[in-house]
KEDO-902226 format. One record per residue (C-alpha): x, y, z; residue in three letters. Coordinates in steps of 0.5 Angstrom, whole numbers, padded with zeros to 4 digits, always signed. Example, Ala and Ser with C-alpha at 12.3 -4.5 7.8 and 13.67 -1.06 7.14 Angstrom:
2
+0025-0009+0016ALA+0027-0002+0014SER
//
This chain:
523
-0035-0107+0504UNK-0030-0101+0505UNK-0024-0101+0501UNK-0020-0098+0507UNK-0020-0102+0513UNK-0015-0099+0519UNK-0011-0103+0524UNK-0008-0100+0530UNK-0002-0103+0534UNK+0004-0101+0539UNK+0009-0105+0534UNK+0008-0107+0527UNK+0013-0113+0525UNK+0013-0115+0518UNK+0016-0122+0517UNK+0016-0128+0522UNK+0023-0131+0522UNK+0027-0132+0528UNK+0028-0124+0528UNK+0021-0122+0527UNK+0018-0127+0532UNK+0023-0126+0537UNK+0021-0119+0537UNK+0014-0120+0537UNK+0014-0125+0543UNK+0019-0120+0547UNK+0014-0114+0546UNK+0008-0118+0548UNK+0011-0120+0554UNK+0013-0112+0556UNK+0005-0111+0555UNK+0006-0108+0548UNK+0000-0109+0543UNK+0003-0113+0537UNK+0001-0114+0529UNK+0006-0119+0525UNK+0004-0120+0518UNK+0007-0125+0513UNK+0006-0125+0506UNK+0005-0132+0506UNK-0001-0136+0508UNK+0004-0140+0513UNK+0007-0136+0518UNK+0013-0141+0519UNK+0015-0139+0511UNK+0021-0136+0512UNK+0029-0136+0511UNK+0029-0139+0518UNK+0025-0145+0517UNK+0030-0147+0512UNK+0036-0146+0516UNK+0040-0153+0516UNK+0046-0152+0520UNK+0045-0149+0527UNK+0046-0143+0531UNK+0053-0140+0534UNK+0054-0140+0542UNK+0060-0142+0546UNK+0063-0149+0546UNK+0068-0153+0550UNK+0074-0149+0550UNK+0071-0143+0547UNK+0071-0136+0549UNK+0068-0129+0546UNK+0074-0127+0544UNK+0076-0133+0539UNK+0069-0132+0536UNK+0070-0125+0535UNK+0077-0127+0531UNK+0073-0132+0527UNK+0067-0127+0525UNK+0072-0121+0523UNK+0077-0126+0519UNK+0071-0129+0515UNK+0068-0121+0514UNK+0075-0120+0511UNK+0076-0114+0516UNK+0071-0110+0515UNK+0066-0112+0521UNK+0063-0107+0526UNK+0068-0108+0532UNK+0062-0106+0536UNK+0057-0111+0533UNK+0062-0117+0533UNK+0063-0116+0541UNK+0056-0115+0542UNK+0054-0121+0539UNK+0060-0125+0542UNK+0059-0123+0549UNK+0051-0123+0549UNK+0049-0128+0544UNK+0050-0135+0548UNK+0047-0132+0554UNK+0041-0130+0550UNK+0041-0137+0546UNK+0041-0140+0553UNK+0035-0136+0556UNK+0031-0135+0550UNK+0031-0141+0546UNK+0033-0146+0551UNK+0030-0144+0557UNK+0024-0140+0555UNK+0022-0144+0548UNK+0025-0151+0550UNK+0028-0151+0543UNK+0030-0159+0542UNK+0037-0158+0540UNK+0041-0164+0539UNK+0045-0167+0546UNK+0050-0173+0547UNK+0048-0179+0551UNK+0050-0175+0557UNK+0045-0170+0556UNK+0050-0164+0554UNK+0049-0160+0548UNK+0052-0163+0542UNK+0056-0158+0538UNK+0058-0158+0531UNK+0064-0155+0527UNK+0063-0151+0521UNK+0067-0148+0516UNK+0072-0142+0518UNK+0070-0143+0526UNK+0076-0145+0530UNK+0072-0149+0535UNK+0066-0153+0535UNK+0061-0148+0537UNK+0054-0149+0533UNK+0048-0152+0537UNK+0044-0156+0532UNK+0038-0160+0531UNK+0041-0165+0526UNK+0040-0161+0520UNK+0033-0158+0521UNK+0035-0153+0526UNK+0031-0147+0523UNK+0025-0151+0523UNK+0026-0153+0530UNK+0027-0146+0532UNK+0021-0143+0528UNK+0016-0148+0530UNK+0018-0147+0537UNK+0017-0139+0536UNK+0010-0140+0532UNK+0007-0144+0538UNK+0009-0139+0543UNK+0007-0133+0539UNK+0000-0136+0537UNK-0001-0137+0545UNK-0001-0130+0546UNK-0007-0126+0546UNK-0004-0119+0545UNK+0000-0121+0538UNK-0005-0121+0532UNK-0002-0125+0527UNK-0004-0123+0519UNK-0002-0128+0514UNK-0003-0127+0507UNK-0002-0120+0508UNK+0003-0117+0503UNK+0007-0110+0505UNK+0006-0105+0500UNK+0010-0099+0503UNK+0012-0096+0509UNK+0007-0090+0512UNK+0012-0084+0513UNK+0011-0077+0514UNK+0012-0072+0511UNK+0012-0076+0505UNK+0005-0079+0506UNK+0002-0073+0510UNK-0003-0068+0506UNK-0001-0063+0511UNK+0004-0058+0508UNK+0006-0057+0516UNK+0009-0064+0516UNK+0015-0061+0512UNK+0017-0058+0518UNK+0017-0065+0522UNK+0022-0070+0523UNK+0022-0076+0518UNK+0019-0082+0521UNK+0015-0088+0520UNK+0008-0089+0522UNK+0006-0096+0520UNK+0005-0099+0513UNK+0000-0100+0507UNK-0001-0107+0506UNK-0005-0111+0501UNK-0010-0117+0504UNK-0008-0122+0499UNK-0015-0125+0500UNK-0019-0119+0498UNK-0014-0116+0494UNK-0016-0109+0498UNK-0011-0104+0501UNK-0011-0103+0508UNK-0007-0099+0513UNK-0004-0101+0519UNK-0002-0095+0524UNK+0004-0097+0529UNK+0008-0093+0534UNK+0014-0097+0532UNK+0015-0101+0525UNK+0020-0107+0525UNK+0022-0110+0518UNK+0024-0117+0519UNK+0023-0119+0512UNK+0029-0123+0511UNK+0033-0124+0505UNK+0034-0123+0497UNK+0036-0129+0494UNK+0030-0130+0489UNK+0033-0124+0485UNK+0038-0129+0483UNK+0037-0135+0478UNK+0040-0140+0483UNK+0039-0139+0490UNK+0038-0143+0497UNK+0032-0138+0499UNK+0025-0140+0499UNK+0020-0136+0494UNK+0018-0131+0499UNK+0025-0128+0499UNK+0024-0123+0494UNK+0028-0117+0497UNK+0022-0113+0500UNK+0025-0110+0506UNK+0031-0107+0502UNK+0026-0104+0497UNK+0021-0101+0502UNK+0026-0098+0506UNK+0030-0095+0500UNK+0023-0092+0498UNK+0022-0089+0505UNK+0029-0086+0505UNK+0032-0090+0510UNK+0040-0091+0509UNK+0043-0098+0506UNK+0050-0100+0506UNK+0054-0106+0504UNK+0049-0108+0499UNK+0054-0111+0494UNK+0056-0116+0499UNK+0052-0122+0497UNK+0054-0129+0500UNK+0054-0135+0495UNK+0053-0142+0498UNK+0058-0146+0495UNK+0054-0153+0496UNK+0047-0153+0493UNK+0044-0160+0490UNK+0045-0160+0483UNK+0038-0163+0480UNK+0033-0161+0476UNK+0027-0162+0481UNK+0031-0160+0487UNK+0030-0152+0487UNK+0037-0151+0489UNK+0036-0155+0496UNK+0041-0153+0501UNK+0047-0158+0502UNK+0049-0155+0509UNK+0056-0153+0511UNK+0056-0157+0517UNK+0057-0163+0512UNK+0064-0161+0510UNK+0065-0159+0517UNK+0064-0167+0519UNK+0069-0169+0513UNK+0066-0168+0506UNK+0071-0166+0501UNK+0069-0163+0494UNK+0072-0166+0488UNK+0071-0165+0480UNK+0067-0170+0476UNK+0073-0174+0475UNK+0075-0175+0482UNK+0080-0169+0483UNK+0080-0166+0490UNK+0081-0159+0489UNK+0080-0154+0495UNK+0087-0154+0497UNK+0090-0151+0491UNK+0085-0145+0493UNK+0086-0144+0501UNK+0090-0147+0506UNK+0084-0149+0510UNK+0082-0153+0504UNK+0074-0155+0504UNK+0073-0151+0511UNK+0075-0145+0507UNK+0070-0139+0508UNK+0064-0139+0503UNK+0066-0134+0498UNK+0073-0137+0497UNK+0070-0144+0496UNK+0064-0141+0491UNK+0070-0138+0487UNK+0074-0144+0487UNK+0068-0149+0485UNK+0066-0143+0479UNK+0073-0143+0477UNK+0073-0151+0476UNK+0067-0151+0473UNK+0069-0146+0468UNK+0076-0149+0466UNK+0073-0156+0465UNK+0066-0154+0462UNK+0062-0158+0467UNK+0056-0156+0470UNK+0057-0158+0477UNK+0062-0161+0482UNK+0061-0167+0487UNK+0061-0166+0495UNK+0064-0173+0498UNK+0061-0175+0505UNK+0060-0182+0504UNK+0068-0183+0504UNK+0070-0178+0509UNK+0064-0178+0514UNK+0066-0177+0521UNK+0059-0178+0524UNK+0053-0183+0522UNK+0050-0179+0516UNK+0043-0182+0516UNK+0043-0179+0523UNK+0046-0173+0523UNK+0043-0171+0516UNK+0037-0174+0516UNK+0033-0168+0512UNK+0039-0168+0507UNK+0039-0176+0506UNK+0032-0176+0505UNK+0032-0171+0500UNK+0037-0173+0496UNK+0035-0181+0496UNK+0028-0178+0494UNK+0032-0176+0488UNK+0036-0182+0487UNK+0042-0180+0490UNK+0044-0184+0496UNK+0049-0180+0500UNK+0052-0185+0504UNK+0054-0189+0498UNK+0055-0184+0493UNK+0058-0176+0492UNK+0053-0171+0492UNK+0053-0166+0485UNK+0053-0159+0488UNK+0053-0152+0485UNK+0054-0145+0488UNK+0047-0141+0489UNK+0046-0134+0492UNK+0045-0135+0500UNK+0045-0129+0504UNK+0046-0121+0504UNK+0051-0119+0508UNK+0049-0112+0507UNK+0042-0108+0508UNK+0038-0103+0512UNK+0044-0100+0516UNK+0042-0100+0524UNK+0045-0099+0530UNK+0046-0104+0536UNK+0039-0103+0538UNK+0036-0104+0531UNK+0035-0097+0530UNK+0035-0095+0522UNK+0036-0088+0520UNK+0029-0086+0520UNK+0025-0085+0526UNK+0021-0090+0529UNK+0023-0095+0524UNK+0027-0101+0526UNK+0030-0107+0522UNK+0033-0114+0524UNK+0035-0120+0521UNK+0038-0121+0514UNK+0034-0115+0512UNK+0039-0111+0517UNK+0046-0109+0516UNK+0049-0109+0523UNK+0056-0109+0521UNK+0057-0116+0524UNK+0058-0120+0517UNK+0062-0114+0514UNK+0064-0117+0507UNK+0062-0124+0508UNK+0058-0128+0514UNK+0061-0133+0518UNK+0057-0139+0518UNK+0051-0140+0523UNK+0052-0133+0526UNK+0045-0131+0522UNK+0040-0134+0527UNK+0044-0131+0533UNK+0044-0124+0530UNK+0037-0125+0529UNK+0036-0127+0536UNK+0040-0121+0539UNK+0037-0116+0535UNK+0030-0118+0536UNK+0031-0118+0543UNK+0035-0111+0543UNK+0030-0108+0539UNK+0024-0109+0544UNK+0029-0107+0550UNK+0030-0100+0547UNK+0023-0099+0544UNK+0020-0101+0551UNK+0025-0096+0555UNK+0024-0090+0550UNK+0016-0092+0548UNK+0012-0085+0546UNK+0005-0086+0545UNK+0004-0079+0543UNK+0003-0078+0536UNK+0006-0073+0532UNK+0001-0073+0526UNK-0006-0073+0525UNK-0009-0079+0522UNK-0014-0075+0518UNK-0008-0072+0514UNK-0006-0079+0512UNK-0010-0081+0506UNK-0013-0088+0504UNK-0010-0092+0498UNK-0011-0089+0492UNK-0013-0094+0486UNK-0012-0093+0479UNK-0019-0090+0475UNK-0018-0096+0471UNK-0014-0102+0473UNK-0011-0107+0468UNK-0011-0114+0470UNK-0004-0117+0472UNK-0001-0121+0466UNK+0003-0127+0469UNK+0007-0128+0463UNK+0009-0121+0463UNK+0011-0122+0471UNK+0015-0128+0469UNK+0019-0126+0464UNK+0021-0119+0468UNK+0023-0124+0473UNK+0027-0128+0468UNK+0030-0122+0466UNK+0032-0120+0473UNK+0035-0126+0475UNK+0039-0128+0469UNK+0042-0121+0469UNK+0044-0121+0477UNK+0047-0128+0476UNK+0051-0127+0470UNK+0053-0120+0471UNK+0053-0119+0479UNK+0054-0126+0481UNK+0060-0130+0484UNK+0065-0126+0479UNK+0064-0119+0477UNK+0067-0114+0472UNK+0066-0107+0471UNK+0063-0108+0464UNK+0058-0113+0467UNK+0056-0109+0472UNK+0055-0103+0467UNK+0051-0107+0463UNK+0047-0109+0469UNK+0046-0102+0472UNK+0043-0100+0465UNK+0039-0106+0464UNK+0036-0106+0470UNK+0034-0099+0470UNK+0031-0100+0463UNK+0027-0106+0467UNK+0025-0101+0473UNK+0022-0096+0468UNK+0018-0101+0465UNK+0016-0105+0471UNK+0014-0098+0475UNK+0009-0096+0469UNK+0006-0104+0470UNK+0005-0103+0477UNK+0002-0096+0477UNK-0003-0099+0472UNK-0004-0106+0475UNK-0009-0109+0480UNK-0005-0110+0486UNK-0003-0117+0487UNK+0002-0121+0491UNK+0006-0122+0485UNK+0006-0115+0482UNK+0009-0113+0489UNK+0014-0118+0489UNK+0016-0116+0482UNK+0017-0109+0484UNK+0021-0110+0490UNK+0025-0115+0486UNK+0027-0110+0481UNK+0028-0105+0486UNK+0033-0109+0491UNK+0037-0112+0484UNK+0038-0104+0483UNK+0041-0103+0490UNK+0046-0109+0489UNK+0048-0108+0482UNK+0049-0100+0484UNK+0053-0102+0490UNK+0057-0107+0486UNK+0059-0102+0481UNK+0061-0097+0485UNK+0066-0101+0489UNK+0072-0103+0485UNK+0076-0106+0491UNK+0075-0114+0491UNK+0073-0116+0498UNK+0070-0122+0501UNK+0064-0124+0497UNK+0065-0118+0492UNK+0070-0120+0487UNK+0071-0116+0482UNK+0076-0117+0476UNK
//
């Protein structure tokens, strides 16, 4: 069997959350040939699938200007005005046209048939469309169903992207040095055969999601190991704002919960935070109380835990709920009940956890990166929308807006002519003698990364901690890079390589920024 299978497409999309599948469906509707890859067997496995709260649109008594003000306030004043305006004015229409009318996503409605809007922290209006507390699942299932119906979308699950194919870097022609750097596809690992294949594409879109798994505690699924950030960096694309990692203040504290997310919508419906002895504390930290921005709430919880020596605080929805808890939050209710916690009767033990990257691969209003023919959409991108801190429930909308706009631009400016000879792009070169990947080494390296990031590049940072982090991570980078080059490739070693690369990007950015702002809090 050939160890060099090749595939060709107009658009290669790496990732299958709301951004990736929106782009895939839109591109196919424009007649483009699309390949979507996901390193998991399940196409739905993504941050989108686990999103609980909802997606921002325009509620009653609302306006684009009000939404803009809320986004900019949450972003601590450094959000891109152009990106904020784009999302606020165009986003609600895209939700209506693409998700509601196009896909029939079952958002919650009142008995009258009108949409039911939720309230979340730092929003001045009830404007969040939701599907109870499984909004992401409802959207992702609708997207997958549609994508699988379309013939010119080829879906490759259990395929892990290794590196972006770029010229002149991957070209054997010396004349390619005079060409404009550009992306022409990707080297990918077939997880089943463990052979490397090449995908040649006119345009490549990174939609790989987040980086939460580089931290010890995170709300993110296991696939969120920072792959897109690291691949883009290795390819030479520009990344910005990597120090701004948002921590979600309320994840379920239980040994079997794996940082299960307790949606911000729970506080939006009245829940209040209190210490283990029953003291409510958020009013001490913000005039907005329990509806303060996530970074303020996370720091408040962290400070209360440190002062008292506690390992968690409580979130009390049972005493303050303005809704039917079991009906409004069925997934949260069932998850907690399965662990012996009845949230309709008792408070929920919670701790903060790494949740969302506000920075990433820098893109313009069309999703274009600094590298020709490479686009980035969704959490892996940095549109500038979030600034230093993300406003709740804007991430799904951002993925939708830039997923649609990236394909609009590609379609209007499509170039089929190749600027390179395929024969100049080599097949993957395997080591002469491949070592088997030792799972114990991989797990230990991951533990070092996660502990370093949590303790030194976490909710509260200091110059000394960041100095230690950059030094320790650089040492680990050298060791992992040597491990990677000698080892038989599998998804675990590839995720480890990307994890350490992304951890270094975050730690370096944090070390260089000595000004506290939003999610980057340095003392």
